[in-house]
C-alpha positions, 0 to 999 in steps of 0.5 A: 499499500502506498502513502494514502492520498488524504486530501486534494484541493486548489490553492484559493485567492484568499490563501495567498499572501503579498509574495504570490504564494500560500500563506504559512497557515493555509499549509496547515490548514490543508494538513488538518483536512488531510488528517480528517481524510486519514480519520475517515480512512480509519473509520474514525469519522463523524459517525463514529465520533457521534456513536462512541464519543471519541476522537483524535486530538493533535498533541504536536506537530512539525511543519517544514516548507520546502517549495513555494505553492502558488495561486491556483496550484492543485495539490494533494496530501500523501499520508504515511502512518509511521507508528501507533500504540494503543492510544497514539498515532505518529503520522507524516504528510507530505504536500505535492502538486497533483500527480507530482512526487516532489515534496513541497512541504511536510508535516509530522503529527502526534495524535492522541485518541480521546473520549470526549466525555472526560476529555481523557485519553483512551485506548483505540477500539479493537476495530480500529486497532486492526485497521491501524495494523492493516494500514501500518503493515501495508505501508511498512515498505515506504521509505522513512520520510527525510524530514522526520524527527527534525528539530529546529534550532541554530547550529554553530558554524553555520 
């Protein structure tokens, strides 16, 4: 199984800044919608949320801007499940021009499965865990994203 295409869109005029390219905040909006697409692929959609009272919350994310994205560009997000445990997902989204493999931006996220009644962390259901295991196995041959685990900072001598 390749990385999933979890979201596609066209860059809108109100998403573009004075330099003529996608504003930084809208990269995150696109990646947020891609997370929704992953949730749907895993059966964690609005129907499931309503029935179970469970959802995913973002604990942490890292966003890397690699290339400009211009007004009107048709873009898509590819999503790779990096790891998961009983309550958390570690994933990587990459932004591409539609049909192109060149990565325009990368977004690493850690998500937590939450019981909204608390709210508090809760384990994935057996069915969700099985879907996560299947997705993880299906993506096991994918290469590790180059920007995964990157840390921000100034390095001496550069």
